[in-house]
Structure formats: C-alpha cells, structure tokens
C-alpha positions in Angstrom: 32.2 -104.8 -76.7 35.2 -103.0 -75.3 35.0 -105.1 -72.1 35.0 -108.2 -74.2 38.1 -106.9 -76.1 39.8 -106.2 -72.8 39.1 -109.7 -71.4 40.3 -111.3 -74.6 43.5 -109.2 -74.6 44.4 -110.3 -71.1 43.7 -114.0 -72.0 45.9 -113.8 -75.1 48.8 -112.2 -73.1 48.6 -114.9 -70.5 48.3 -117.7 -73.1 51.3 -116.6 -75.1 53.7 -115.6 -72.3 56.9 -115.6 -74.4 55.5 -113.2 -77.0 54.1 -111.1 -74.1 57.4 -111.0 -72.3 59.4 -110.0 -75.4 56.9 -107.3 -76.3 56.6 -105.8 -72.8 60.4 -105.8 -72.4 60.9 -104.0 -75.8 58.3 -101.4 -75.0 59.3 -100.8 -71.4 63.0 -100.7 -72.0 62.6 -98.4 -74.9 60.4 -96.0 -73.0 62.7 -96.0 -70.0 65.7 -95.0 -72.2 63.6 -92.3 -73.9 62.4 -91.0 -70.5 66.0 -90.8 -69.2 67.2 -89.0 -72.2 64.3 -86.5 -72.2 64.6 -86.1 -68.4 68.3 -85.2 -68.8 67.5 -82.7 -71.5 64.6 -81.3 -69.4 66.9 -80.8 -66.4 69.4 -79.0 -68.6 67.1 -76.7 -70.7 63.8 -76.3 -68.9 62.7 -72.8 -68.2 62.8 -73.2 -64.4 64.8 -71.5 -61.7 67.5 -70.4 -62.1 66.8 -70.5 -65.9 63.4 -68.9 -66.0 64.8 -66.5 -68.6 66.7 -69.2 -70.6 65.2 -68.1 -73.9 66.6 -64.5 -73.4 70.0 -65.5 -72.2 73.2 -64.7 -74.2 76.5 -65.8 -72.9 80.0 -64.8 -74.0 82.3 -67.4 -72.4 85.7 -66.7 -74.0 87.8 -64.7 -76.3 90.1 -66.0 -79.0 93.2 -64.4 -80.6 94.4 -65.7 -83.9 97.0 -64.9 -86.5 97.2 -66.8 -89.8 100.5 -67.2 -91.5 100.8 -67.4 -95.3 103.6 -68.6 -97.6 104.3 -67.7 -101.2 104.8 -70.8 -103.4 106.5 -70.2 -106.8 104.7 -71.4 -109.8 106.6 -71.9 -113.1 105.0 -71.4 -116.5 107.2 -72.3 -119.5 106.5 -70.7 -123.0 108.4 -70.6 -126.3 109.1 -67.1 -127.6 110.9 -66.8 -131.0 112.1 -70.3 -130.7 113.6 -69.7 -127.2 112.3 -71.1 -124.0 111.0 -68.5 -121.6 110.2 -69.2 -117.9 107.5 -67.0 -116.4 107.4 -67.2 -112.6 104.2 -66.5 -110.6 103.4 -67.1 -106.9 100.5 -68.7 -105.2 99.8 -67.5 -101.7 98.6 -70.2 -99.4 98.0 -70.6 -95.7 101.0 -71.9 -93.8 99.3 -72.4 -90.4 97.7 -70.5 -87.6 98.6 -69.3 -84.1 95.7 -69.4 -81.7 95.2 -68.5 -78.1 91.8 -68.9 -76.4 90.7 -68.3 -72.8 88.0 -66.8 -70.6 87.4 -63.1 -70.8 89.2 -60.6 -68.6 87.2 -58.4 -66.4 88.7 -55.3 -68.0 87.6 -56.3 -71.5 84.1 -57.0 -70.3 83.7 -53.7 -68.3 85.4 -51.4 -70.9 84.1 -52.9 -74.2 81.3 -55.4 -73.7 79.3 -54.3 -70.7 77.3 -51.4 -72.0 75.2 -52.9 -74.8 72.1 -51.0 -75.9 70.1 -54.1 -76.7 70.3 -55.7 -73.3 67.6 -55.6 -70.6 70.2 -56.7 -68.0 73.9 -57.5 -68.2 76.3 -59.0 -65.7 79.4 -61.1 -65.4 80.8 -63.7 -63.1 84.2 -65.3 -62.6 84.3 -68.9 -63.7 85.2 -70.2 -60.3 88.1 -69.9 -57.8 88.7 -73.2 -56.0 89.5 -73.6 -52.3 89.5 -76.4 -49.8 87.8 -76.2 -46.4 88.1 -78.6 -43.5 85.0 -79.5 -41.5 84.8 -82.3 -39.0 88.2 -83.7 -40.2 86.9 -83.8 -43.7 88.0 -81.8 -46.8 85.2 -79.9 -48.5 86.0 -78.3 -51.9 84.3 -75.1 -52.8 84.2 -73.1 -56.0 83.7 -69.3 -55.5 82.2 -67.1 -58.2 82.6 -63.4 -57.9 79.4 -62.0 -59.5 78.7 -58.6 -61.0 75.5 -56.5 -60.6 72.2 -57.9 -61.9 73.6 -61.5 -61.7 70.8 -62.8 -59.5 68.2 -60.9 -61.6 69.3 -62.7 -64.8 69.8 -66.1 -63.1 66.9 -66.3 -60.7 68.1 -68.7 -58.0 65.5 -70.0 -55.6 66.2 -68.5 -52.1 65.9 -71.1 -49.3 67.0 -68.9 -46.5 68.3 -65.3 -46.0 68.8 -63.0 -48.9 70.8 -62.6 -52.1 73.8 -60.2 -52.6 72.8 -56.7 -53.4 74.5 -53.4 -54.6 75.2 -52.5 -51.0 77.4 -55.6 -50.6 79.3 -54.6 -53.8 79.8 -50.9 -53.0 81.0 -51.5 -49.5 83.1 -54.6 -50.5 81.4 -56.5 -47.7 82.7 -60.1 -47.1 79.2 -61.6 -47.5 78.5 -64.7 -49.4 75.6 -66.8 -50.7 76.0 -70.6 -50.8 74.1 -73.4 -52.4 72.0 -75.9 -50.4 74.2 -78.8 -51.3 77.3 -77.0 -49.9 75.3 -76.0 -46.8 74.5 -79.7 -46.1 78.2 -80.6 -46.6 79.4 -77.9 -44.2 76.6 -77.9 -41.6 74.5 -80.9 -42.3 71.4 -78.8 -42.9 70.0 -75.9 -44.9 68.1 -74.1 -42.1 69.7 -71.7 -39.6 72.8 -71.4 -41.7 72.6 -67.7 -42.3 75.0 -65.9 -39.9 77.5 -68.7 -40.0 81.0 -67.9 -41.2 83.5 -69.8 -43.3 87.2 -69.0 -44.0 88.9 -69.2 -47.4 91.5 -67.3 -49.3 92.9 -66.2 -45.9 89.7 -64.2 -45.1 86.5 -64.7 -43.1 83.2 -64.6 -45.0 79.7 -64.4 -43.5 76.8 -66.4 -45.1 73.8 -64.1 -45.8 71.8 -66.5 -47.9 71.3 -70.1 -49.1 70.0 -70.9 -52.6 68.7 -74.1 -54.1 71.5 -76.0 -55.9 70.7 -75.7 -59.6 69.9 -79.0 -61.5 71.8 -78.1 -64.7 75.6 -78.7 -64.7 77.8 -76.8 -67.0 80.1 -73.8 -67.0 77.4 -71.5 -65.7 76.5 -73.7 -62.7 79.7 -75.2 -61.4 80.0 -72.8 -58.5 78.6 -73.3 -55.0 79.7 -70.0 -53.4 78.9 -66.5 -54.6 80.7 -63.3 -53.5 80.6 -59.7 -54.6 82.8 -58.8 -57.7 84.3 -55.9 -55.7 86.3 -58.6 -53.8 87.6 -60.1 -57.0 91.3 -59.5 -57.6 92.4 -60.1 -61.2 96.0 -60.4 -62.3 97.3 -57.7 -64.6 99.4 -60.0 -66.8 97.1 -60.2 -69.8 94.7 -57.6 -71.1 92.4 -60.1 -73.0 92.4 -63.2 -70.9 91.0 -63.7 -67.4 88.5 -65.8 -65.5 85.2 -64.2 -66.4 82.1 -64.9 -68.4 79.6 -62.3 -69.7 75.8 -63.0 -69.2 73.1 -60.8 -70.8 69.3 -60.9 -70.9 67.3 -59.5 -73.8 66.5 -60.2 -77.5 69.2 -62.7 -78.4 69.7 -61.8 -82.0 70.2 -58.1 -81.2 72.5 -58.8 -78.3 74.6 -61.1 -80.5 75.0 -58.3 -83.1 75.8 -55.8 -80.4 78.5 -58.0 -78.9 80.1 -58.7 -82.3 80.1 -54.9 -83.1 81.5 -54.1 -79.6 84.3 -56.6 -80.1 85.6 -54.7 -83.1 86.4 -51.9 -80.8 88.8 -54.0 -78.7 92.3 -52.9 -79.6 95.2 -55.2 -80.5 98.0 -54.8 -78.0 100.5 -56.7 -80.1 99.5 -56.7 -83.8 102.7 -58.6 -84.7 101.6 -61.5 -82.6 97.9 -61.6 -83.3 95.8 -59.7 -85.9 92.4 -61.3 -85.5 90.1 -61.2 -82.4 87.1 -63.5 -82.1 84.3 -63.3 -79.6 81.4 -65.8 -79.9 78.1 -64.7 -78.2 75.8 -67.7 -77.9 72.5 -68.8 -76.4 72.4 -71.1 -73.5 71.7 -74.1 -75.7 74.5 -73.2 -78.0 76.9 -72.9 -75.1 75.9 -76.4 -73.9 76.5 -77.7 -77.4 79.8 -75.9 -77.8 81.2 -77.8 -74.8 81.2 -80.9 -77.0 83.6 -79.2 -79.4 81.6 -80.0 -82.6 82.4 -76.7 -84.2 83.9 -73.3 -83.5 80.5 -71.8 -84.6 78.2 -72.3 -81.6 75.0 -72.3 -83.8 76.5 -75.0 -86.0 77.6 -76.9 -82.9 74.0 -76.8 -81.6 72.5 -78.0 -84.9 75.0 -80.9 -84.9 74.0 -81.9 -81.4 70.4 -81.5 -82.2 70.7 -83.9 -85.2 72.6 -86.4 -83.1 69.9 -86.4 -80.4 67.2 -86.8 -83.0 69.1 -89.7 -84.5 69.5 -91.4 -81.1 65.8 -90.9 -80.3 64.8 -92.2 -83.8 67.0 -95.3 -83.3 65.5 -96.1 -79.9 62.0 -95.7 -81.4 62.3 -97.4 -84.8 64.4 -100.4 -83.9 62.0 -101.7 -81.2 59.1 -100.7 -83.4 60.2 -102.9 -86.2 60.9 -105.8 -83.9 57.4 -105.4 -82.4 55.8 -105.3 -85.8 57.6 -108.6 -86.7 56.5 -110.1 -83.3 53.0 -109.0 -83.8 52.8 -110.4 -87.3 54.1 -113.8 -86.0 51.7 -113.7 -83.0 48.7 -112.8 -85.1 49.5 -115.3 -87.9 49.7 -118.0 -85.2 46.1 -117.2 -84.4 44.9 -117.4 -88.0 42.6 -120.4 -87.3 40.9 -118.5 -84.5 40.3 -115.6 -86.9 38.8 -118.1 -89.4 36.4 -119.4 -86.8 35.3 -115.9 -85.7 34.7 -114.9 -89.3 32.7 -118.1 -89.9 30.4 -117.0 -87.0 29.9 -113.6 -88.5 32.8 -111.4 -87.3 33.5 -108.6 -89.9 37.0 -107.4 -91.0 36.5 -104.3 -88.9 35.7 -106.4 -85.8 38.9 -108.4 -86.3 40.9 -105.2 -86.9 39.6 -103.4 -83.9 40.2 -106.4 -81.6 43.9 -106.8 -82.5 44.6 -103.0 -82.4 42.9 -102.9 -78.9 45.0 -105.9 -77.7 48.2 -104.2 -78.9 47.2 -100.9 -77.2 46.5 -102.6 -73.9 49.8 -104.4 -74.1 51.7 -101.2 -75.0 50.0 -99.3 -72.2 51.1 -102.0 -69.8 54.6 -101.9 -71.2 54.5 -98.1 -70.9 53.5 -98.3 -67.2 56.4 -100.7 -66.5 58.7 -98.4 -68.5 57.6 -95.4 -66.4 58.2 -97.4 -63.1 61.6 -98.5 -64.4 62.5 -94.9 -65.4 61.5 -93.5 -62.0 63.6 -96.2 -60.3 66.6 -95.4 -62.5 66.2 -91.7 -61.9 66.0 -92.3 -58.1 69.2 -94.4 -58.3 71.0 -91.8 -60.4 70.0 -88.9 -58.1 70.8 -90.7 -54.8 74.1 -92.3 -56.0 75.5 -89.0 -57.4 76.1 -90.7 -60.8 75.8 -87.3 -62.5 77.5 -85.4 -59.6 75.2 -82.7 -58.4 72.8 -82.8 -61.3 69.3 -84.2 -60.5 66.9 -85.7 -63.0 63.1 -85.4 -62.7 60.0 -86.4 -64.6 57.5 -83.5 -65.0 53.7 -84.1 -65.3 53.9 -82.5 -68.8 56.6 -85.0 -69.8 54.6 -87.9 -68.4 51.5 -86.8 -70.5 53.5 -86.7 -73.7 55.1 -90.1 -72.8 51.6 -91.5 -72.5 50.7 -90.1 -75.9 53.9 -91.5 -77.3 53.1 -94.9 -75.8 49.6 -94.9 -77.4 51.1 -93.9 -80.8 53.8 -96.6 -80.3 51.1 -99.3 -79.7 48.9 -98.2 -82.7 51.8 -98.0 -85.1 53.2 -101.4 -84.3 49.8 -103.1 -84.3 47.8 -101.5 -87.2 49.7 -103.2 -90.1 49.7 -106.8 -88.7 46.0 -106.4 -87.6 45.0 -105.1 -91.1 46.8 -108.0 -92.8 45.1 -110.7 -90.7 41.7 -109.0 -90.9 41.8 -109.3 -94.7 42.6 -113.0 -94.6 40.1 -115.5 -96.2 38.1 -117.8 -94.0 39.1 -121.0 -95.8 42.8 -120.0 -95.7 42.6 -119.2 -92.0 40.9 -122.5 -91.1 43.5 -124.5 -93.1 46.2 -123.5 -90.7 44.8 -126.0 -88.1 46.3 -124.0 -85.2 43.2 -123.9 -83.0 
C-alpha cells in the first residue's frame, strides 16, 4: 500500500509541474531561511568552546554615572476668604533632565570592589582590546590585544591548537608572552602549525608567541580580540577612577553573582557627588549581553526578552506565511483532482484511504522540499563562511539541528496537507464525478 502511495505521489508531482515547483520552492526557501537563522543563533549561543560554561557566565561590561536634575514649578490655587481673593502657591517638583556618562570599567574598580565575590567559582577580567597595526609581506595586519586577568582561560575554555595558554607564571614575571588566534596565525604566517616560538612586535615591544587557539565562532564584545597578553603588562591611564577599558567575567550561579555584583557596586565611592550622585552597574548573562548590544533597553533582562520575542515573531512569520500559501495551493491541487477521487470512491476506496493518500503525497513532497532546503542552506553557509560576509564568524549545521529540522519538515508537511486532504476525502461521489476533470 505504501509503495503504491509513493508511486502515485511521484506521478502526481510530475503531472502537475507548476504546483510542484511552487510548493517545493516555498518549502525549500522557508527551511533554508530558518536553518540560516538557527545556525547563526547556534553559533552565537551554543555551549561549545570557548563557551562551554555559557550558562554560568555573568559579564559586567560597563559602568554608568548619572545625575538627575529637578526643577520646582509653581502651582497657583485661588480661593475666596471673607470675600477677598487669596492666592495659595504650591510647587510641583519635576525632572528637568539627566546627566549621564557610560564607559567600560576601570581595572581599579574591578580589582578593589568587584573582584572578590563570594558567589563566584571563578572570576577574571580582560581589557576590551588595544588595536595595533603590523606589517607582514608588505601588507598591513590589524590586531586587537586583550590583556587578561587570572582564570580567564578557565572561564572561557579556548581550544588549544598548538603550544600552551598563559599561566600565573607569565603574569607574575610580566613575561612578554602572548597567545594568538588561528585566523591571525594564518594572516601572519600562512599557517597554524610551527607558529609557537615566533615573535611579533607591537606597542614598541617584542612579544613571543607561546600558543595558538582556535578562533571563536561567536562575534561580540567578548570575542573581538585576536591576541592575548598578561594583565601585568597592561598600563591603564590614571585620568578617571571609574572608566577604563576592561570587562569583568565571572563563572558560577548567575542569580547569586548578579546580587553580589549589585551589592558590591554600592560600596564604590562617589569622587564628585556634585557632578554625579547615582552609579549603575548592570551584571548580565551572556545572552543578555548579546541582546543589550541592540540597545532595546537599559535593563539587560528586558532587552533579552524583547530580542527573544522579535526572533519568535520572525520565525513564526517564515513558518506561517508559506504554510498558509501551501494550504491554499494544496486545496486547489486536490480540488482539481476531484473527479479522480470520485472514480476511486466508486471502486471502493474509503474516506480514510483517500485521506492517507493525500497526506502521504504531501509528506513526500515536503521531505523533498526539505532536502532541497538543506542543500540550499549548506551552500549558503559555505558561501557566507568562505566570503567572510560575517567577518570572522562561521556558521555551521549540527547533527542535532538537522534532526530537529527533519522533524519540523514532517510537521510542516502534515500541517499543510491534513486539512485539504480531509475536505476532499469527505466529498460525495456524485459531486466529485460532476467536476469532469479526469
């Protein structure tokens, strides 16, 4: 029976090429877009190196100073007392504006007030990135150097390709040792092997490469650097107590760490209360940090929820719109075969036989469209990765994601085919035969 359904499904698809093309295009294009979206999100948020601990990460990326100004606005209330007019003046106090200043954290604030948190398993910090230009083979190569604190490579577990990571000995002795990413190694030396021991010069100093790590796939403020040096080599200006070029990274129970950071921030003194009287530090998870880059809200949790709803809306749009079009196409396609249904019923086919046949046809067509969509997605991902369209970020399709895509494809086929198949299976024999469309 299934073999007959399969043969009939292929004949129908070849017989009605226009409907088949429209249906396959809608399914494959929709799935390709969905796969690209999910592949991007998977590359950003998957719990893989260097984000194996992504669910335990808390980041404090900046500090904000604020002072709100208020103005007294007179309010007049006129009353009559003993026949005389009396004016009673009151005042409404309203906000007249704010003065804000926001930047990365200074190393002094991190070390003196935020570094020793009781709830953390590990805590570290890193400079956001100091940029330099190198010249190799008559070409300019831009590098971004991050000066990292202790435990950095324990929190963000970069994959080592060659050599070793920086350790406490490098920090204590202020050794000019560095670790570079694989992409930078290829730019500088054309390879990632036998790079350890080479030297590069920047900031008027000579640095020795002791390790090469795999370039991380995510791209955001945590992963914009391609050179890592010990924080003991980091020289921070003394112009501002609060602001600098650093970001705090902690590992542990996120809710407890957030509370500890907020409490610790209350201990940071005001150096100029006349200028600022409110200090704001926003600890956030990795996902909240990603969402806050879109500037949806000052509250990172709210920013993440907004981004989540936007993504859900986009995914729903790409699913529902083609689904409705496919339902309409399937209704037209099936109604066009009403005489065929009448003949089959006249020869003894039951409603269930008709229902199963059309659902099976739609599933076969949807699976074929899903296969085409997967091939299109893989081709698009290959093009994006090789062309550098997303800079250094690389997309990928995991086996787990492919499995869920297959389930989604089956669900897609069933959902768009059940209703039209049910309608035609319930049609009367005489009504079907009157259509004269054999």
